[in-house]
C-alpha positions as YAML, in Angstrom:
chain: A
units: angstrom
residues:
- id: 1
  name: MET
  ca: [171.45, 144.98, -233.68]
- id: 2
  name: THR
  ca: [171.11, 144.38, -229.96]
- id: 3
  name: PRO
  ca: [170.41, 141.01, -228.93]
- id: 4
  name: GLU
  ca: [166.71, 141.84, -227.25]
- id: 5
  name: LEU
  ca: [165.96, 143.26, -230.91]
- id: 6
  name: GLN
  ca: [167.25, 140.00, -232.32]
- id: 7
  name: THR
  ca: [165.13, 137.75, -230.12]
- id: 8
  name: ILE
  ca: [161.94, 140.00, -230.76]
- id: 9
  name: LEU
  ca: [162.35, 140.00, -234.36]
- id: 10
  name: THR
  ca: [163.15, 136.02, -234.40]
- id: 11
  name: VAL
  ca: [159.95, 135.46, -232.35]
- id: 12
  name: SER
  ca: [157.45, 138.20, -233.97]
- id: 13
  name: ILE
  ca: [158.31, 137.57, -237.57]
- id: 14
  name: PRO
  ca: [157.34, 133.86, -237.58]
- id: 15
  name: THR
  ca: [154.46, 134.56, -235.46]
- id: 16
  name: LEU
  ca: [153.40, 137.05, -237.75]
- id: 17
  name: ALA
  ca: [153.51, 134.78, -240.73]
- id: 18
  name: VAL
  ca: [151.74, 131.91, -238.96]
- id: 19
  name: LEU
  ca: [148.96, 134.49, -238.28]
- id: 20
  name: ILE
  ca: [148.68, 135.76, -241.86]
- id: 21
  name: GLY
  ca: [148.53, 132.02, -242.95]
- id: 22
  name: ILE
  ca: [145.73, 131.23, -240.53]
- id: 23
  name: LEU
  ca: [143.62, 134.15, -241.85]
- id: 24
  name: VAL
  ca: [144.28, 133.19, -245.59]
- id: 25
  name: ASN
  ca: [143.32, 129.63, -244.90]
- id: 26
  name: ASN
  ca: [140.07, 130.73, -242.99]
- id: 27
  name: SER
  ca: [139.16, 132.88, -246.04]
- id: 28
  name: ARG
  ca: [139.51, 129.83, -248.24]
- id: 29
  name: PHE
  ca: [137.40, 127.63, -245.92]
- id: 30
  name: ASN
  ca: [134.67, 130.32, -246.09]
- id: 31
  name: ASP
  ca: [134.77, 130.10, -249.87]
- id: 32
  name: LEU
  ca: [134.50, 126.57, -249.96]
- id: 33
  name: ASN
  ca: [131.64, 126.50, -247.26]
- id: 34
  name: ALA
  ca: [129.88, 129.23, -249.64]
- id: 35
  name: ARG
  ca: [130.29, 126.86, -252.72]
- id: 36
  name: PHE
  ca: [129.10, 123.69, -250.71]
- id: 37
  name: THR
  ca: [125.83, 125.89, -249.74]
- id: 38
  name: ASP
  ca: [125.28, 126.79, -253.55]
- id: 39
  name: LEU
  ca: [125.66, 123.30, -254.42]
- id: 40
  name: ASN
  ca: [123.36, 122.05, -251.77]
- id: 41
  name: GLN
  ca: [120.67, 124.71, -252.88]
- id: 42
  name: ARG
  ca: [120.88, 123.49, -256.64]
- id: 43
  name: ILE
  ca: [120.57, 119.87, -255.72]
- id: 44
  name: ASP
  ca: [117.42, 120.73, -253.46]
- id: 45
  name: ASP
  ca: [116.14, 122.75, -256.47]
- id: 46
  name: LEU
  ca: [116.63, 119.93, -258.78]
- id: 47
  name: LYS
  ca: [114.74, 117.30, -256.41]
- id: 48
  name: GLU
  ca: [111.93, 119.65, -256.34]
- id: 49
  name: MET
  ca: [111.68, 119.83, -259.92]
- id: 50
  name: TRP
  ca: [111.82, 116.24, -260.12]
- id: 51
  name: ARG
  ca: [109.01, 115.91, -257.46]
- id: 52
  name: SER
  ca: [107.11, 118.22, -259.38]
- id: 53
  name: GLU
  ca: [107.69, 116.52, -263.04]
- id: 54
  name: LEU
  ca: [106.60, 113.05, -261.45]
- id: 55
  name: ARG
  ca: [103.72, 114.52, -259.38]
- id: 56
  name: ARG
  ca: [102.56, 115.86, -263.09]
- id: 57
  name: VAL
  ca: [103.36, 112.47, -264.84]
- id: 58
  name: GLU
  ca: [101.45, 110.54, -262.21]
- id: 59
  name: GLU
  ca: [98.22, 112.88, -262.72]
- id: 60
  name: VAL
  ca: [98.49, 112.34, -266.53]
- id: 61
  name: LEU
  ca: [98.66, 108.64, -265.90]
- id: 62
  name: ASP
  ca: [95.86, 108.70, -263.25]
- id: 63
  name: ALA
  ca: [93.80, 110.57, -265.94]
- id: 64
  name: ARG
  ca: [94.60, 107.98, -268.57]
- id: 65
  name: LEU
  ca: [93.69, 105.37, -266.45]
- id: 66
  name: SER
  ca: [90.51, 106.82, -265.49]
- id: 67
  name: HIS
  ca: [89.60, 107.39, -268.88]
- id: 68
  name: LEU
  ca: [90.24, 103.85, -269.95]
- id: 69
  name: GLU
  ca: [88.11, 102.64, -267.03]
- id: 70
  name: GLU
  ca: [85.06, 104.76, -267.92]
- id: 71
  name: ARG
  ca: [85.58, 103.41, -271.58]
- id: 72
  name: LEU
  ca: [85.46, 99.84, -270.34]
- id: 73
  name: ARG
  ca: [82.21, 100.19, -268.21]
...
């Protein structure tokens, strides 16, 4: 093995390993980002469900209060 070839292999193999590691980590970060996006969507859906349920409870309580006010008049 010539010294030039040995130098090229000594430099290129670790460089290639680092580049592969960067690509693997990038894909992991993309997966993590997708999970957070899904989690944010689920939290937003829960918020909307709570708002609609609280709106319904408010309407029921308002109707009951109006009914009691009518009965007291």
